[in-house]
N, C-alpha and C positions, 0 to 999 in steps of 0.2 A: 376221653370218654368218661361220662359220669358214672357214679355208683348206683344207678337206678336198678341194676340187676341184682343188687344185694337183697332186695325185698322179695317176698314171695310173689308168685304170679297172682294177678287179680282174678276174681271169680269169672269163669267163662260165661259168655252170653249165648243163648240159644239162637240157632240159625238153621232153619229147615230140619234136616235129620242129624245135625251135628251141633257143636258149640265152637265158639271162637274166643280168643283172649283179647281184651281191649288193651293192647300195648303199642307203643310207638316203635319205630325202626330201631332207635337207639336202645330202648329197653329190651327188645327181642334179641338184639345182638349181644347185649351184656348177659342176658340169661344163658344163651348158648355158650358163650365163652366161659362163664362160671361153671356150668355143668361139665364142660369139656375138661376144665382144669382139675376137677375132682373125680372125673370118670363116672359121673352119675348116669344111669341108664335113662336116656332121653331121646325120643324121636320127635322131630320138628317138621311140620307140614305147612304148606302155604295155600289155603283154600282159595279157589277162584270159581267162576261160573261153571266151568267144565267139571270141577270136583263136586260142586253142589248137585249138579244134574246126575253125575255118576253115582253119588252116594244114595240117591233115591232108588237106584236100580240094582246095585251091586252089594249084596250082603257081606261078602268078604272084604270089600273096600270099607264098609262101615265098621266092621270088626277091627280092621287095621287102624282106622281113625280113632276108635275108642281106646286104643292102646298108646296113643301119642301123648306127649307131655305138653307141647306147645302148638297151637293152631292159630296162625296169624292171618289177617285179612289181606289177601293179595289183590283180588279182583275189585276194581272200582265200582261196578254195579252192586257188589256186596256191601260196600260202604254206603251207597245210596239207600239200599234196602234197610240196612240196620238203622240208619238215621230216620227213615220214614216210620219204622215201627218203634221208635223211641229207645233204641239201644245203640247210641253212637259210640264209635271207637276213636282213639286219637288220630288215626290216619292209616293210609295204606302201608303195608309192609311187603313190598315186592320181593319175590324170591331171589332175583338177581342182585338187588340192592343188599338184601340180607347176606347173601353169599359173599359179596364184596366186603361188607363190614366185618364179617367173621374172618375172612382172609387177612384183612388189615390187623384185626385184633390178635389173631393167631401169630402173625409175624412179630408183633410187639411183645407178646407174652411167652413166646417160645413153645407154642402148641403146634402139634403136627397134624397134617391133614392127608386124607386119601380120597381120591375121586373115583367112583365106580360108575362108568358110563361114558357116553360119547363115542363116536367112531374113532378108531385107532389114531388116525392122523389128526383129527380134531382134538382129541385128548392130549396128544403129544404137544400140539401147539398151545393148548390152554395151560399146560404145566409150565412151559417156557415163559409164556406171557405173565402168568401169575408170579413166578419167581422174579421176573423183571420189575413188575409193578409193585410188589411187596417184598423188598429186600429182607432176606433172612427167613422167608417163609419156607418151611420144610413141607413140601407137597409132592406126592407121587400118585399113581393111579393105575387102573387097568380097565380095559374096554371089553366087557363080556359080550359075546354074540347075542343076537336077538333070540329070545326064547330060552335063555340060559337057566331059568329058574327050575330047580329040581333035577338038573342034569349034572354031569361031571364038571361042566364049566362053572356051575354054582359052587361046587366044592373047591374049584381052583380059585375063584374069587375070594371065598372065605379063607383059604390058605394064604393068599397074598395079603389079605387084611391082617390076619394074625401075625404074619411075618413082619409087616410094617408097624404093627401095634400103634396105630394113630390115635390121637385124642379125638379127632373129628372125622367122620366118614360122610362124604357128600355123595348122595345117591342120585344119579342123573340118568335114569333109564326110562323116564316118562311115567305119567300117571295112568292107571293106578298101580303100575308095576313097582315103582319106587317105594311107595308107601307100604304096600303089602310085603315086599321083601324086607324093608327096614324093620317093620314091626315084628316080623318073624325072627330075623337074625339078631335083633337087639336082645332077645331073650337068651340066646346062646352066648353072645359076647356083649356084655353091658358096655355102653359107651354112648356118645352123642352122635346121632344120625340126622343129617340135614337133607331133606328131600327137596331139591331145588330145580327139578326139571331141566330146562334148557340153559341153565347158568353156564355149563361147560362150553356150549356153543358160543355164547356171547363172550366168554372169557377168551376164547380162541380167535374171535373175530370172524367166525364162520357165519354168524347172523348179526344183524344190526338191531339195536334197540330202537323203538319208535321215538319220534321227536317228543320232547317234554310236554308240549301242549296236547298231544294225542294221549300220552300216559295220564295226564291230569283229568282228561275228559272221557275216560273210559273207551278210547278208540284204539288202544294198543292191539286188540284182536284184528282190526282192519289192516293195520300195518303188517302183522304177521301173516295174515291171509294173502296179502299181495305178494309176500315173499315165497310162501309155500302153499299155493292154491290146491294142489293135488293132495297134499297130506292133511291140510286143515280144513278144506272146503266142507266136507260132510260134517265134521265136528261143529264148526262154527255156524254153518247155515242151516243145518238140519237138526242135529242132536241137541245142541244147546238152546234151541227155541223152547225146550221144555222149561227153561228157567223162568219164562214169563208166567207159566202156570204156577210154579213154585212161589214166585214173588207175590202173585195175587193171593195165593193161599195164606201166606204170611201176613199180608196186609189185612185181609179179611179177619184173620185171627186177632187183630188189634182193633177191630171195629171199623175198618175202612172198606168201602165208603160208609158214611154214617147211615143209620137206619132211615133218617128223614129223607136222604137222597135216594136210597135204594127202594123206598116205598112209593116213590113218585112214578 
């Protein structure tokens, strides 16, 4: 892996109600590993269409995002929108790919990891698979129950993290819960927190990644919808339609369509 991450982060680019960093997958991975090695307080998030829509509606989510250190572009439609408004980024940084890269780098550099999230059997399978895929990786985790935030289970999760004392905490309890929890807990225990949603499910083999051509063409949501229609149907088919309005607002802010066309 190159030393791209030894440089400071590039200036973030505005995107709707947040900003994103124009970094490649390799650069993002290197930043995370470098921060983890020095135990710098860092929360990393992976904006996609669903995040952008939620950020418009959820003030606490925006506050959590404002406290993050690295915001990479996960969703392909966000890449297209940024390119259309003249703010291109090097490419997509998918959360699962970032998670895999960080696992590989952590194994190479002797960094330790803790995974918070996933169903108990899924998490157990993920830990076994990760240790097999990345020899030498020191990884453990705990599966807090749904709605653990602010409860004794939250205290138990924090106790387990303190006992493990990991260099990297991967928070996989779903958006916006992962981001809100990580932003809050990072203040209490400085460290590197990677919010990577369903990465634990993919690591365990509980879910399958979309074929490469679907990932490249912004169709990964369709693949996931086919796998989990009850859980994702409303999000993708109803709630995330608001992204069209957000995208049009961003485009109009850059003078699209042109006045000559809009006056006709």
